[in-house]
BASE-48109 format. One record per residue: x, y, z of N, C-alpha, C in turn. Coordinates in steps of 0.2 Angstrom, whole numbers. Example, Ala and Ser with C-alpha at 12.3 -4.5 7.8 and 13.67 -1.06 7.14 Angstrom:
# BASE-48109
- n_X | n_Y | n_Z | ca_X | ca_Y | ca_Z | c_X | c_Y | c_Z
- 66 | -28 | 39 | 62 | -22 | 39 | 66 | -16 | 39;
- 64 | -11 | 35 | 68 | -5 | 36 | 64 | 0 | 39;
END
This chain:
# BASE-48109
- n_X | n_Y | n_Z | ca_X | ca_Y | ca_Z | c_X | c_Y | c_Z
- -5 | -98 | -224 | -7 | -98 | -217 | -5 | -104 | -213;
- -2 | -103 | -207 | 1 | -108 | -203 | -4 | -112 | -200;
- -3 | -118 | -199 | -8 | -122 | -196 | -9 | -121 | -188;
- -14 | -122 | -185 | -15 | -121 | -178 | -10 | -125 | -174;
- -8 | -131 | -177 | -3 | -135 | -173 | 4 | -131 | -172;
- 5 | -126 | -177 | 12 | -123 | -177 | 13 | -118 | -171;
- 7 | -116 | -168 | 7 | -111 | -162 | 8 | -115 | -156;
- 7 | -122 | -156 | 7 | -125 | -149 | 13 | -125 | -146;
- 19 | -126 | -149 | 25 | -125 | -145 | 26 | -118 | -142;
- 24 | -113 | -145 | 24 | -106 | -142 | 20 | -105 | -136;
- 14 | -108 | -137 | 9 | -108 | -131 | 12 | -112 | -125;
- 14 | -118 | -126 | 17 | -122 | -121 | 23 | -118 | -118;
- 27 | -115 | -122 | 33 | -112 | -119 | 31 | -106 | -115;
- 26 | -102 | -117 | 24 | -96 | -113 | 21 | -99 | -106;
- 17 | -104 | -106 | 15 | -107 | -100 | 20 | -109 | -95;
- 25 | -113 | -98 | 31 | -116 | -94 | 35 | -110 | -91;
- 36 | -105 | -95 | 40 | -100 | -93 | 37 | -95 | -88;
- 31 | -95 | -87 | 27 | -91 | -82 | 30 | -92 | -75;
- 32 | -87 | -72 | 35 | -87 | -65 | 30 | -91 | -60;
- 32 | -95 | -56 | 28 | -99 | -52 | 27 | -95 | -45;
- 21 | -94 | -43 | 20 | -90 | -37 | 23 | -94 | -31;
- 25 | -90 | -26 | 28 | -93 | -20 | 22 | -95 | -15;
- 23 | -99 | -10 | 18 | -101 | -6 | 15 | -95 | -2;
- 20 | -91 | 0 | 18 | -85 | 3 | 13 | -80 | -1;
- 14 | -80 | -7 | 10 | -76 | -12 | 3 | -79 | -13;
- 3 | -86 | -13 | -3 | -90 | -14 | -7 | -89 | -8;
- -4 | -89 | -2 | -8 | -88 | 4 | -11 | -81 | 5;
- -7 | -76 | 3 | -9 | -69 | 4 | -14 | -68 | -2;
- -14 | -71 | -8 | -19 | -70 | -13 | -26 | -73 | -10;
- -25 | -79 | -7 | -31 | -82 | -4 | -34 | -78 | 2;
- -30 | -75 | 6 | -32 | -71 | 11 | -36 | -65 | 8;
- -33 | -62 | 3 | -36 | -56 | 0 | -43 | -58 | -3;
- -44 | -64 | -6 | -50 | -66 | -8 | -55 | -67 | -3;
- -53 | -70 | 3 | -57 | -71 | 9 | -60 | -64 | 11;
- -55 | -60 | 12 | -57 | -53 | 15 | -62 | -49 | 11;
- -60 | -49 | 4 | -65 | -46 | 0 | -72 | -49 | 0;
- -72 | -55 | 1 | -79 | -59 | 1 | -82 | -58 | 8;
- -78 | -59 | 14 | -81 | -60 | 20 | -79 | -55 | 25;
- -74 | -51 | 24 | -71 | -46 | 29 | -66 | -50 | 33;
- -62 | -46 | 37 | -57 | -49 | 41 | -59 | -53 | 47;
- -65 | -51 | 50 | -67 | -55 | 56 | -70 | -62 | 54;
- -72 | -63 | 48 | -75 | -69 | 46 | -70 | -73 | 42;
- -64 | -71 | 42 | -59 | -74 | 38 | -55 | -79 | 43;
- -54 | -85 | 41 | -51 | -90 | 46 | -45 | -92 | 42;
- -40 | -95 | 46 | -34 | -98 | 43 | -36 | -104 | 39;
- -41 | -108 | 42 | -43 | -114 | 38 | -45 | -112 | 31;
- -49 | -107 | 31 | -52 | -105 | 24 | -47 | -102 | 20;
- -42 | -99 | 23 | -36 | -96 | 19 | -32 | -102 | 16;
- -31 | -107 | 20 | -27 | -113 | 18 | -31 | -116 | 13;
- -37 | -117 | 13 | -41 | -121 | 8 | -41 | -117 | 2;
- -42 | -111 | 2 | -41 | -107 | -5 | -34 | -107 | -8;
- -29 | -107 | -3 | -22 | -107 | -6 | -20 | -114 | -8;
- -24 | -119 | -6 | -23 | -126 | -8 | -16 | -128 | -5;
- -16 | -126 | 2 | -10 | -129 | 6 | -13 | -131 | 13;
- -9 | -135 | 16 | -11 | -137 | 23 | -11 | -131 | 28;
- -15 | -132 | 33 | -15 | -127 | 39 | -9 | -127 | 42;
- -5 | -132 | 43 | 2 | -132 | 46 | 6 | -127 | 42;
- 6 | -128 | 35 | 10 | -124 | 31 | 9 | -116 | 32;
- 2 | -114 | 34 | 1 | -107 | 35 | 3 | -106 | 42;
- 2 | -110 | 47 | 4 | -109 | 54 | 12 | -108 | 55;
- 16 | -112 | 50 | 23 | -111 | 51 | 25 | -104 | 49;
- 21 | -100 | 45 | 23 | -94 | 43 | 20 | -88 | 47;
- 14 | -89 | 49 | 10 | -84 | 52 | 6 | -87 | 59;
- 6 | -83 | 64 | 4 | -86 | 70 | -4 | -86 | 70;
- -7 | -81 | 67 | -14 | -81 | 67 | -17 | -77 | 61;
- -23 | -76 | 60 | -26 | -72 | 54 | -24 | -65 | 54;
- -23 | -62 | 60 | -21 | -55 | 60 | -14 | -54 | 57;
- -10 | -59 | 58 | -3 | -59 | 56 | -3 | -59 | 48;
- -7 | -64 | 45 | -8 | -64 | 38 | -11 | -58 | 35;
- -15 | -55 | 39 | -18 | -48 | 36 | -13 | -43 | 36;
- -9 | -43 | 41 | -3 | -38 | 42 | 2 | -39 | 36;
- 3 | -45 | 34 | 8 | -46 | 29 | 5 | -44 | 22;
- -2 | -46 | 22 | -6 | -44 | 16 | -6 | -36 | 15;
- -7 | -32 | 20 | -7 | -25 | 19 | 0 | -23 | 18;
- 5 | -26 | 20 | 12 | -24 | 19 | 13 | -25 | 11;
- 11 | -30 | 9 | 12 | -32 | 2 | 8 | -27 | -3;
- 2 | -26 | -1 | -2 | -22 | -5 | 0 | -15 | -6;
- 2 | -12 | 0 | 5 | -5 | 1 | 11 | -4 | -3;
- 16 | -9 | -1 | 22 | -9 | -5 | 22 | -9 | -12;
- 17 | -12 | -15 | 16 | -12 | -22 | 14 | -6 | -25;
- 11 | -1 | -20 | 9 | 5 | -23 | 15 | 11 | -22;
- 20 | 9 | -19 | 25 | 14 | -18 | 29 | 15 | -24;
- 29 | 21 | -27 | 33 | 21 | -34 | 40 | 22 | -33;
- 44 | 21 | -39 | 51 | 22 | -39 | 52 | 29 | -39;
- 58 | 31 | -37 | 60 | 39 | -37 | 66 | 40 | -41;
- 67 | 46 | -43 | 72 | 49 | -47 | 77 | 53 | -43;
- 83 | 51 | -42 | 87 | 55 | -38 | 89 | 62 | -41;
- 88 | 63 | -47 | 90 | 69 | -50 | 84 | 74 | -50;
- 78 | 72 | -48 | 72 | 76 | -49 | 71 | 80 | -42;
- 67 | 85 | -42 | 66 | 89 | -35 | 63 | 84 | -30;
- 66 | 84 | -24 | 63 | 80 | -19 | 56 | 81 | -17;
- 54 | 88 | -16 | 48 | 90 | -14 | 43 | 88 | -20;
- 44 | 89 | -26 | 40 | 88 | -31 | 38 | 80 | -31;
- 43 | 76 | -30 | 42 | 69 | -31 | 38 | 67 | -25;
- 39 | 70 | -19 | 34 | 68 | -13 | 27 | 70 | -14;
- 26 | 76 | -17 | 19 | 78 | -18 | 16 | 74 | -23;
- 19 | 73 | -28 | 16 | 68 | -34 | 15 | 61 | -31;
- 20 | 59 | -27 | 19 | 52 | -25 | 13 | 51 | -20;
- 13 | 56 | -15 | 8 | 55 | -10 | 1 | 56 | -13;
- 0 | 61 | -17 | -6 | 61 | -21 | -8 | 55 | -24;
- -4 | 52 | -28 | -5 | 46 | -32 | -7 | 40 | -28;
- -2 | 39 | -23 | -3 | 33 | -18 | -9 | 34 | -14;
- -11 | 40 | -11 | -17 | 41 | -7 | -23 | 40 | -11;
- -23 | 42 | -18 | -29 | 40 | -22 | -30 | 33 | -23;
- -24 | 29 | -24 | -25 | 22 | -26 | -27 | 18 | -19;
- -24 | 20 | -14 | -26 | 17 | -7 | -34 | 19 | -6;
- -36 | 25 | -7 | -43 | 27 | -6 | -48 | 23 | -10;
- -46 | 20 | -16 | -50 | 17 | -20 | -48 | 9 | -21;
- -43 | 7 | -17 | -41 | 0 | -17 | -47 | -4 | -14;
- -49 | -9 | -18 | -54 | -14 | -15 | -53 | -17 | -8;
- -47 | -19 | -7 | -45 | -22 | -1 | -46 | -17 | 5;
- -43 | -11 | 4 | -44 | -6 | 9 | -51 | -3 | 10;
- -54 | -2 | 5 | -61 | 0 | 5 | -65 | -5 | 9;
- -64 | -12 | 8 | -68 | -17 | 12 | -66 | -17 | 19;
- -60 | -16 | 21 | -58 | -17 | 28 | -60 | -10 | 31;
- -60 | -5 | 28 | -62 | 2 | 31 | -70 | 1 | 33;
- -73 | -2 | 28 | -81 | -2 | 29 | -83 | -7 | 34;
- -80 | -13 | 34 | -82 | -19 | 38 | -78 | -20 | 44;
- -72 | -18 | 44 | -67 | -20 | 50 | -63 | -14 | 51;
- -65 | -8 | 52 | -61 | -2 | 53 | -57 | -3 | 59;
- -58 | -7 | 64 | -54 | -7 | 70 | -47 | -11 | 68;
- -47 | -15 | 63 | -41 | -18 | 60 | -36 | -12 | 58;
- -38 | -7 | 54 | -34 | -2 | 52 | -33 | 3 | 58;
- -37 | 3 | 63 | -36 | 8 | 69 | -30 | 5 | 73;
- -29 | -1 | 73 | -23 | -4 | 76 | -17 | -1 | 74;
- -16 | 0 | 67 | -10 | 3 | 64 | -10 | 11 | 65;
- -16 | 14 | 65 | -17 | 21 | 65 | -16 | 24 | 72;
- -19 | 20 | 77 | -19 | 23 | 83 | -14 | 20 | 88;
- -12 | 13 | 87 | -8 | 10 | 92 | -1 | 8 | 91;
- 0 | 6 | 85 | 7 | 4 | 83 | 9 | 5 | 76;
- 15 | 6 | 75 | 18 | 7 | 68 | 18 | 0 | 64;
- 15 | 0 | 59 | 16 | -7 | 55 | 22 | -7 | 50;
- 23 | -12 | 48 | 29 | -13 | 43 | 28 | -9 | 37;
- 22 | -9 | 34 | 21 | -5 | 28 | 22 | 3 | 29;
- 20 | 5 | 35 | 21 | 12 | 37 | 28 | 14 | 38;
- 32 | 9 | 41 | 39 | 10 | 42 | 43 | 10 | 35;
- 40 | 6 | 30 | 43 | 7 | 23 | 42 | 13 | 20;
- 36 | 16 | 21 | 34 | 22 | 18 | 38 | 28 | 21;
- 39 | 28 | 28 | 43 | 33 | 31 | 50 | 33 | 29;
- 53 | 27 | 28 | 60 | 26 | 26 | 61 | 29 | 19;
- 56 | 27 | 14 | 56 | 30 | 7 | 55 | 38 | 8;
- 51 | 40 | 12 | 50 | 48 | 12 | 56 | 51 | 15;
- 59 | 48 | 20 | 65 | 51 | 23 | 71 | 52 | 18;
- 72 | 47 | 14 | 77 | 47 | 8 | 75 | 53 | 4;
- 69 | 54 | 2 | 66 | 59 | -2 | 67 | 66 | 1;
- 66 | 66 | 7 | 66 | 73 | 11 | 74 | 75 | 11;
- 78 | 70 | 12 | 85 | 71 | 12 | 88 | 74 | 5;
- 85 | 71 | 0 | 86 | 73 | -7 | 84 | 80 | -8;
- 78 | 81 | -5 | 75 | 88 | -6 | 78 | 93 | -2;
- 81 | 92 | 4 | 85 | 96 | 7 | 92 | 98 | 4;
- 94 | 93 | 0 | 101 | 94 | -3 | 99 | 99 | -9;
- 93 | 98 | -13 | 92 | 102 | -19 | 88 | 108 | -17;
- 87 | 110 | -10 | 84 | 116 | -8 | 77 | 116 | -9;
- 74 | 111 | -11 | 66 | 111 | -12 | 62 | 110 | -6;
- 66 | 107 | 0 | 62 | 105 | 6 | 66 | 109 | 12;
- 62 | 112 | 16 | 65 | 116 | 22 | 69 | 112 | 26;
- 73 | 115 | 31 | 77 | 112 | 35 | 73 | 108 | 41;
- 75 | 103 | 44 | 72 | 100 | 49 | 74 | 92 | 49;
- 73 | 89 | 54 | 75 | 82 | 55 | 71 | 78 | 49;
- 74 | 75 | 45 | 71 | 71 | 39 | 66 | 66 | 41;
- 68 | 62 | 47 | 63 | 57 | 49 | 57 | 60 | 52;
- 57 | 66 | 55 | 51 | 69 | 58 | 47 | 72 | 52;
- 50 | 75 | 48 | 46 | 78 | 42 | 43 | 72 | 38;
- 46 | 66 | 37 | 43 | 61 | 33 | 38 | 58 | 37;
- 38 | 57 | 44 | 33 | 54 | 48 | 27 | 58 | 48;
- 28 | 65 | 48 | 22 | 70 | 48 | 18 | 69 | 42;
- 22 | 69 | 36 | 19 | 68 | 30 | 15 | 61 | 30;
- 17 | 56 | 32 | 13 | 50 | 33 | 7 | 51 | 37;
- 7 | 54 | 42 | 1 | 55 | 46 | -4 | 60 | 43;
- -1 | 65 | 39 | -6 | 69 | 35 | -10 | 65 | 30;
- -6 | 61 | 26 | -9 | 56 | 21 | -13 | 51 | 24;
- -11 | 48 | 29 | -15 | 43 | 32 | -22 | 46 | 35;
- -22 | 51 | 38 | -28 | 54 | 40 | -33 | 56 | 34;
- -30 | 59 | 29 | -34 | 60 | 23 | -37 | 54 | 20;
- -33 | 49 | 19 | -36 | 43 | 16 | -41 | 40 | 21;
- -40 | 39 | 27 | -45 | 36 | 32 | -51 | 40 | 32;
- -51 | 47 | 32 | -57 | 51 | 32 | -60 | 53 | 26;
- -58 | 51 | 20 | -60 | 54 | 14 | -68 | 52 | 13;
- -69 | 45 | 15 | -76 | 43 | 14 | -81 | 46 | 19;
- -78 | 48 | 25 | -82 | 51 | 30 | -85 | 58 | 28;
- -81 | 61 | 24 | -83 | 68 | 22 | -85 | 69 | 15;
- -86 | 63 | 12 | -87 | 63 | 5 | -93 | 67 | 3;
- -98 | 67 | 7 | -104 | 71 | 5 | -103 | 79 | 5;
- -98 | 81 | 8 | -96 | 88 | 8 | -90 | 89 | 4;
- -85 | 85 | 4 | -79 | 86 | -1 | -78 | 79 | -4;
- -78 | 79 | -11 | -77 | 73 | -15 | -70 | 70 | -13;
- -69 | 64 | -14 | -63 | 61 | -12 | -57 | 63 | -16;
- -58 | 64 | -23 | -52 | 67 | -27 | -50 | 74 | -24;
- -55 | 78 | -22 | -53 | 85 | -20 | -50 | 84 | -13;
- -52 | 79 | -9 | -48 | 78 | -2 | -41 | 77 | -4;
- -39 | 72 | -9 | -33 | 70 | -10 | -29 | 76 | -13;
- -32 | 80 | -18 | -28 | 86 | -20 | -26 | 91 | -15;
- -31 | 92 | -10 | -30 | 97 | -5 | -24 | 95 | 0;
- -25 | 88 | 1 | -20 | 85 | 5 | -13 | 86 | 2;
- -12 | 85 | -4 | -6 | 85 | -8 | -3 | 92 | -7;
- -8 | 97 | -8 | -6 | 104 | -7 | -4 | 106 | 0;
- -7 | 103 | 5 | -5 | 104 | 12 | 2 | 101 | 13;
- 4 | 95 | 10 | 10 | 92 | 10 | 16 | 97 | 7;
- 14 | 99 | 1 | 18 | 104 | -2 | 20 | 110 | 2;
- 15 | 113 | 5 | 16 | 119 | 9 | 20 | 117 | 15;
- 19 | 111 | 18 | 22 | 109 | 24 | 30 | 108 | 23;
- 32 | 106 | 17 | 39 | 104 | 16 | 42 | 110 | 12;
- 39 | 115 | 9 | 42 | 120 | 6 | 46 | 125 | 10;
- 52 | 127 | 8 | 56 | 132 | 12 | 52 | 138 | 12;
- 53 | 142 | 18 | 50 | 148 | 19 | 51 | 153 | 13;
- 57 | 153 | 11 | 59 | 158 | 5 | 56 | 156 | -2;
- 54 | 150 | -2 | 51 | 148 | -9 | 44 | 151 | -10;
END
């Protein structure tokens, strides 16, 4: 049996080789922690800086205010949920599978659940008034898939960006309202029906 000392170099190497988080990720992680504990409105840049163990000027050099940090955080969290796609697979099938999976993960995501319950007006800014960075990323990804689906004849004719944008609106509405209707329709069922609606929306008339 090897002695405990023989494992020490391996442990040291694994710690040394671990990738170091960037200042941005540390700040966003701190913001996530603050929001989960206090909500958006009670989260301050001072508290974010304290939890991230950086100075307030360090945060201010990157973000103008708390809302800007929250916007970057939402973009990061949603971006992490967007799956990779296969150029050789059916465009429509990939979209339907992706929107169902992503919608369900967002619906259950602790950060989005917290914001929706305690600071819904924050999400309303992006839903009702302006297009956020994360939404633009989703539309771009969907547009590429719509184009692929039109090439493989799994998606009907139409402007790809328009079709992609309408898919985003359908998914966004379902995710936002799932809890509101949960006493009548369970969340998983809302997501399944939403995916079915997206499938029928994109399906060619002859299919």
